[in-house]
C-alpha positions in Angstrom: 8.9 -23.2 -21.3 8.7 -19.5 -21.5 4.9 -19.7 -20.8 5.7 -21.7 -17.6 8.4 -18.9 -16.3 6.1 -15.9 -17.7 3.7 -17.7 -14.8 6.3 -17.9 -11.9 7.7 -14.6 -12.6 3.7 -13.2 -12.1 3.0 -14.9 -8.9 5.8 -13.9 -7.2 5.9 -10.2 -8.2 1.9 -10.6 -7.6 2.6 -12.4 -3.7 5.4 -9.2 -3.4 2.2 -6.7 -4.5 -0.5 -8.2 -1.8 1.7 -8.7 0.8 4.2 -5.7 0.9 0.9 -3.5 0.1 -1.0 -4.1 3.0 1.7 -4.7 5.4 3.8 -1.8 6.3 6.9 -2.2 4.7 6.8 -0.6 1.2 5.4 -2.4 -2.0 7.3 0.1 -4.7 10.7 -0.8 -2.7 10.0 -4.3 -3.2 8.9 -4.5 -6.8 12.4 -2.5 -7.5 14.2 -4.6 -5.4 12.8 -8.3 -6.8 13.3 -7.6 -10.2 16.5 -6.6 -9.6 17.7 -9.9 -7.4 16.6 -12.0 -9.6 18.2 -10.4 -12.9 14.5 -9.9 -14.7 13.4 -6.7 -16.7 10.9 -4.1 -15.7 7.8 -5.6 -14.9 5.6 -3.3 -17.6 2.6 -0.4 -17.2 0.5 -3.2 -18.1 1.6 -5.3 -15.2 1.9 -3.1 -12.6 -1.8 -2.0 -13.5 -3.1 -5.7 -12.8 -1.6 -5.7 -9.9 -3.0 -2.8 -8.5 -6.6 -4.5 -9.6 -5.9 -7.3 -7.3 -5.3 -5.6 -4.4 -8.1 -2.9 -5.3 -10.6 -6.6 -5.7 -9.2 -7.3 -2.0 -9.9 -4.7 -0.3 -13.2 -4.7 -1.5 -14.1 -8.4 -0.9 -12.7 -7.7 2.8 -14.7 -4.7 3.3 -17.5 -5.4 1.4 -19.8 -4.8 4.3 -18.6 -2.1 5.4 -19.2 -0.7 1.4 -22.7 -1.9 1.8 -23.2 0.0 5.1 -21.8 2.7 4.1 -24.2 3.0 0.7 -27.4 1.6 2.2 -27.3 3.8 5.5 -26.2 6.8 4.0 -23.3 7.5 6.1 -21.8 10.6 3.9 -19.9 11.7 6.6 -17.9 9.2 7.1 -17.8 8.6 3.3 -16.7 12.5 2.9 -14.2 11.9 5.9 -12.6 9.5 3.2 -12.7 11.3 0.0 -11.1 14.3 2.7 -7.8 12.6 3.7 -7.5 11.1 -0.1 -7.5 14.2 -1.8 -4.2 15.4 -1.1 -2.2 12.2 -2.4 -4.3 12.3 -5.6 -3.8 16.1 -6.7 0.1 15.3 -6.1 0.0 12.4 -8.1 -2.2 14.0 -10.7 0.4 17.0 -10.7 4.0 15.4 -9.7 3.3 12.1 -10.1 5.4 10.6 -13.0 8.7 13.7 -11.9 8.8 11.8 -8.5 8.6 8.3 -10.2 11.6 9.4 -12.4 13.4 11.1 -9.7 13.1 9.0 -6.4 13.7 6.2 -7.8 17.4 6.0 -7.3 18.7 3.0 -4.4 20.3 5.5 -1.3 16.5 7.1 -2.0 14.7 3.9 -1.2 17.2 3.2 1.3 16.2 6.0 3.1 12.8 6.0 3.1 12.7 2.8 4.4 15.0 3.3 7.4 13.2 6.8 8.4 9.8 6.0 8.0 10.4 2.8 9.7 11.7 4.4 12.6 9.1 6.9 12.4 6.8 4.0 13.0 8.5 2.5 15.7 8.0 6.1 17.6 4.6 6.6 17.2 3.7 2.9 18.1 6.0 3.3 21.4 3.8 6.8 22.0 0.5 5.3 20.7 0.8 2.5 24.0 0.8 5.6 26.3 -2.4 7.5 25.0 -5.8 6.7 27.0 -7.2 3.7 24.4 -9.9 4.3 22.2 -12.5 2.4 20.5 -11.5 0.4 17.8 -14.3 1.1 15.4 -12.4 3.0 12.4 -15.8 4.7 11.1 -14.8 6.4 14.4 -12.3 8.7 12.7 -12.4 12.6 14.4 -11.6 15.2 11.5 -8.1 16.0 13.2 -7.8 12.1 12.8 -8.7 12.6 9.0 -6.8 15.4 8.5 -3.7 14.5 10.2 -4.0 10.7 7.9 -4.8 12.3 4.7 -2.1 15.0 4.8 0.5 12.1 5.6 -0.5 9.9 2.6 1.1 12.1 0.2 4.8 10.9 1.7 3.8 6.7 0.1 4.8 8.2 -3.2 8.1 8.2 -2.3 9.4 4.8 -3.0 10.1 3.2 0.0 8.1 4.4 2.2 5.0 2.5 2.5 1.3 4.1 1.5 0.1 1.6 4.5 3.5 2.6 6.4 3.0 6.2 7.1 -1.2 6.4 7.1 -0.5 3.9 10.0 2.0 5.8 11.5 -0.2 9.5 11.3 -3.5 7.4 12.6 -1.2 6.3 15.5 -0.1 10.3 16.4 -3.4 11.0 15.8 -4.8 9.2 18.7 -5.9 6.1 17.3 -5.8 2.3 18.2 -3.3 0.2 16.1 -6.5 -1.7 15.1 -8.2 1.3 14.2 -5.2 3.1 12.3 -4.7 -0.6 10.2 -8.5 -0.6 9.3 -8.5 3.4 8.5 -5.6 2.9 6.1 -6.7 -0.3 4.6 -10.2 1.3 4.1 -8.9 4.8 2.7 -6.9 2.6 -0.2 -9.6 1.6 -2.0 -10.1 4.8 -3.4 -6.4 5.5 -3.8 -5.9 2.0 -5.4 -9.3 2.6 -7.9 -7.9 5.7 -8.8 -4.3 4.2 -9.6 -6.2 1.1 -11.8 -7.7 3.1 -13.6 -5.4 5.4 -14.4 -3.1 2.0 -15.4 -6.1 1.2 -17.5 -6.5 4.4 -19.6 -2.7 4.3 -20.8 -2.4 0.6 -20.8 -6.0 0.6 -23.6 -3.5 3.2 -25.2 -0.3 1.5 -25.7 -2.2 -2.4 -25.4 -1.3 -5.4 -24.6 1.1 -8.1 -26.2 -0.2 -11.6 -26.4 2.8 -13.4 -24.5 1.8 -10.9 -21.4 -1.6 -12.3 -21.0 -0.6 -15.6 -19.2 1.9 -13.5 -16.8 -0.9 -10.7 -15.7 -3.2 -13.9 -15.2 -1.1 -14.9 -12.8 0.0 -12.1 -11.2 -3.3 -11.0 -10.6 -4.7 -13.8 -8.5 -1.5 -13.7 -6.6 -1.9 -10.0 -5.9 -5.3 -10.3 -4.7 -4.5 -13.2 -2.2 -1.4 -12.4 -0.8 -3.1 -8.6 -0.5 -6.5 -10.3 1.2 -4.2 -12.7 3.3 -2.0 -9.6 4.7 -5.0 -7.6 5.8 -6.4 -10.2 7.6 -3.2 -11.0 9.0 -2.3 -7.8 9.5 -5.4 -6.5 11.7 -5.7 -10.1 13.6 -1.1 -9.7 14.7 -1.8 -5.9 15.9 -4.8 -6.4 18.1 -2.0 -8.0 20.3 1.4 -7.0 18.9 3.5 -4.7 17.9 5.2 -3.4 14.7 8.6 -3.7 15.4 9.2 -6.6 13.7 8.2 -5.0 10.5 10.3 -1.8 11.6 13.2 -5.0 11.9 12.8 -6.2 8.7 12.5 -2.5 6.8 15.4 -1.7 8.3 17.5 -4.5 7.3 15.9 -4.6 3.6 17.6 -0.4 3.9 21.0 -2.4 4.4 20.2 -4.9 1.8 19.1 -2.0 -0.6 22.0 0.6 0.1 24.6 -2.9 -0.4 22.6 -3.2 -4.2 22.7 0.6 -5.2 
């Protein structure tokens, strides 16, 4: 029975991670809230690492053609842009990641970040509609757009902000179309997610993994990968014809729920 319950817990949390990692609704906020609502203990470092690896596999699968093209055609200019946009987050996470994790996970902070950055996303979405239409090809990002997204990305270290949400918002404000902003946001998450996964693997190797965790880890990995791939495909199709209003409304409702539980 415990094995089944652990597997179910892994599936639910993996699905939450896969969806919330790519929808602009904050995966960290959900992984804090869901265990509280269901009365589950903290899932632990090993499980968090497996979820990152699951979403990383979803990204690598979806962008496999882009990655092959990047390597085979040696498009180093675009690779450099991705690197530059990634550096601010890696630097801040390295020096301040632990402090932010320990001091900003309170319910009030999560609720505020959900609401404030949701409203900013709403404004950016409306503002982008009034701008001249540009190509949806995310590879055509300018250095100004790269810097805007790269400097905004570290805000995702704050629980409740949403990495995809803040980078999509920055992309919209910098002049990218909805599809280009979302695709660049997702592509940009490959090195960030890989770094988080590798760091987690290092720490897990030092701590070890209990045999009773294995089934939950496998279930979480499969769910995070499957639902992550679904979320990527769905959002890119959705934003081709729709605004982000539904996600903004969801964030505001979720912020209210978090405040009630805080």
